[in-house]
RODRENDREN-666908 format. One line per field, with one value per residue (C-alpha): residue number from 1; residue in three letters; x, y, z. Coordinates in steps of 0.2 Angstrom, whole numbers. Layout:
! residues N
num: c(NUM	...)
residu: c(ALA	...)
c1: c(X	...)
c2: c(Y	...)
c3: c(Z	...)
This chain:
! residues 228
num: c(1	2	3	4	5	6	7	8	9	10	11	12	13	14	15	16	17	18	19	20	21	22	23	24	25	26	27	28	29	30	31	32	33	34	35	36	37	38	39	40	41	42	43	44	45	46	47	48	49	50	51	52	53	54	55	56	57	58	59	60	61	62	63	64	65	66	67	68	69	70	71	72	73	74	75	76	77	78	79	80	81	82	83	84	85	86	87	88	89	90	91	92	93	94	95	96	97	98	99	100	101	102	103	104	105	106	107	108	109	110	111	112	113	114	115	116	117	118	119	120	121	122	123	124	125	126	127	128	129	130	131	132	133	134	135	136	137	138	139	140	141	142	143	144	145	146	147	148	149	150	151	152	153	154	155	156	157	158	159	160	161	162	163	164	165	166	167	168	169	170	171	172	173	174	175	176	177	178	179	180	181	182	183	184	185	186	187	188	189	190	191	192	193	194	195	196	197	198	199	200	201	202	203	204	205	206	207	208	209	210	211	212	213	214	215	216	217	218	219	220	221	222	223	224	225	226	227	228)
residu: c(UNK	UNK	UNK	UNK	UNK	UNK	UNK	UNK	UNK	UNK	UNK	UNK	UNK	UNK	UNK	UNK	UNK	UNK	UNK	UNK	UNK	UNK	UNK	UNK	UNK	UNK	UNK	UNK	UNK	UNK	UNK	UNK	UNK	UNK	UNK	UNK	UNK	UNK	UNK	UNK	UNK	UNK	UNK	UNK	UNK	UNK	UNK	UNK	UNK	UNK	UNK	UNK	UNK	UNK	UNK	UNK	UNK	UNK	UNK	UNK	UNK	UNK	UNK	UNK	UNK	UNK	UNK	UNK	UNK	UNK	UNK	UNK	UNK	UNK	UNK	UNK	UNK	UNK	UNK	UNK	UNK	UNK	UNK	UNK	UNK	UNK	UNK	UNK	UNK	UNK	UNK	UNK	UNK	UNK	UNK	UNK	UNK	UNK	UNK	UNK	UNK	UNK	UNK	UNK	UNK	UNK	UNK	UNK	UNK	UNK	UNK	UNK	UNK	UNK	UNK	UNK	UNK	UNK	UNK	UNK	UNK	UNK	UNK	UNK	UNK	UNK	UNK	UNK	UNK	UNK	UNK	UNK	UNK	UNK	UNK	UNK	UNK	UNK	UNK	UNK	UNK	UNK	UNK	UNK	UNK	UNK	UNK	UNK	UNK	UNK	UNK	UNK	UNK	UNK	UNK	UNK	UNK	UNK	UNK	UNK	UNK	UNK	UNK	UNK	UNK	UNK	UNK	UNK	UNK	UNK	UNK	UNK	UNK	UNK	UNK	UNK	UNK	UNK	UNK	UNK	UNK	UNK	UNK	UNK	UNK	UNK	UNK	UNK	UNK	UNK	UNK	UNK	UNK	UNK	UNK	UNK	UNK	UNK	UNK	UNK	UNK	UNK	UNK	UNK	UNK	UNK	UNK	UNK	UNK	UNK	UNK	UNK	UNK	UNK	UNK	UNK	UNK	UNK	UNK	UNK	UNK	UNK	UNK	UNK	UNK	UNK	UNK	UNK)
c1: c(675	666	656	652	645	635	627	622	615	605	598	592	584	575	568	562	553	545	538	526	515	497	493	494	488	502	500	508	510	498	485	483	480	480	487	486	497	507	524	531	547	556	569	579	592	604	616	628	643	658	676	689	708	704	695	677	669	652	643	629	621	606	596	583	574	560	549	542	526	531	544	560	568	581	590	605	613	629	638	651	662	674	684	690	706	722	740	751	769	777	770	778	775	788	793	776	765	750	732	725	709	702	688	679	663	656	640	632	618	606	597	585	574	561	554	537	534	516	519	522	539	549	566	575	592	600	615	626	638	649	665	672	687	696	709	721	717	723	712	711	709	702	719	725	712	716	735	734	735	722	734	724	739	743	726	729	743	737	721	715	699	691	678	665	651	641	627	616	601	588	573	560	545	530	526	514	509	522	535	547	561	575	588	603	619	630	647	658	670	682	696	714	717	734	739	757	766	773	790	793	809	822	816	798	783	779	761	747	736	732	726	709	707	689	683	671	654	642	628	615	597	587	572	562	549	538	525	529)
c2: c(447	430	438	453	442	431	447	454	438	436	454	451	435	442	456	445	433	448	454	439	447	449	466	479	495	508	518	536	546	559	551	533	519	520	513	496	482	490	495	512	522	536	549	555	568	563	572	562	563	552	551	549	548	556	571	576	573	578	568	574	562	556	540	534	517	507	499	481	478	490	479	479	493	492	507	518	530	539	552	566	569	582	583	597	604	601	608	596	599	589	600	617	633	646	637	637	621	620	615	599	589	573	574	562	552	535	527	512	499	500	485	489	477	486	477	482	495	497	503	522	518	504	498	496	489	498	490	500	491	501	511	529	540	550	564	573	591	608	619	636	652	667	675	659	660	678	675	659	654	640	626	610	599	610	608	590	579	562	552	534	524	511	498	500	490	500	490	500	501	515	519	526	538	538	557	557	545	553	558	549	554	541	541	530	521	512	505	509	496	500	492	498	517	521	540	546	562	569	575	567	573	563	554	560	548	544	538	549	541	523	511	509	528	527	512	517	522	534	543	553	558	555	564	552	557	546	532	520)
c3: c(498	500	515	504	490	502	510	493	487	504	502	484	488	503	492	478	491	499	483	483	497	493	502	489	498	500	516	518	533	527	516	523	511	492	476	470	463	448	442	444	445	454	453	468	473	487	499	510	521	522	528	514	519	536	528	529	512	505	492	480	469	459	456	444	445	439	453	451	460	474	481	470	460	447	439	439	452	456	467	465	480	487	503	514	507	517	516	508	514	499	486	485	475	477	493	500	504	493	498	490	490	484	471	460	457	454	447	440	441	456	463	477	487	497	513	519	505	508	526	530	537	530	524	507	503	488	481	469	457	445	443	445	445	458	458	470	465	469	480	471	480	472	470	462	448	446	443	434	416	420	414	417	420	435	443	449	455	449	445	445	440	452	453	467	476	489	498	510	520	520	532	520	525	514	515	500	487	475	488	500	511	515	528	522	528	516	514	499	494	480	471	476	473	466	467	466	467	451	457	474	483	490	506	503	500	482	486	490	503	506	493	503	505	497	507	521	527	519	528	519	515	499	492	481	468	457	457	470)
């Protein structure tokens, strides 16, 4: 945890120091130089991949931030996620194992130092600090919905809330003055996750997954629109 705090502090300080540079021309891949020293903002849509509890997971999110002098952004962001469904041998319905998946979402404050923002290809270091929720939910087939009374209590096994810190790095491409594409990699660090089976049998596990099931890498792409 000390190493994480030190790394976050270093990234923030580096971004703030870089904000003092005097070259204010923003270059893009298609329109060369443009813009001037000013504040702006952007909104982004994001799609990512991660591995959660040994399952493939897709993440879809959004972000909005205010940009200070091209070099530092502050705002809010978040993701929703869902994993591939897998058969759980410990949850039976009429003697048949059921398919379950891990779903949830998280979001919070965003701090984003931007290094070399005026270059057509440059780096940014987004840091998301916030909270979220996770649930172990039943995977519903079409026939399940047709024959179910949609009892909400039967749609999930357990849920939990968590704290999250997710530092990352993005390679940004200035496509146009108002549009950027970013390729990202980040590490999602969460507090311990506690999910339990409702009715564990004798000799069967009571816990669903490990406490660190949500910790891991996240890879994605972001489409950013705004005044940079």
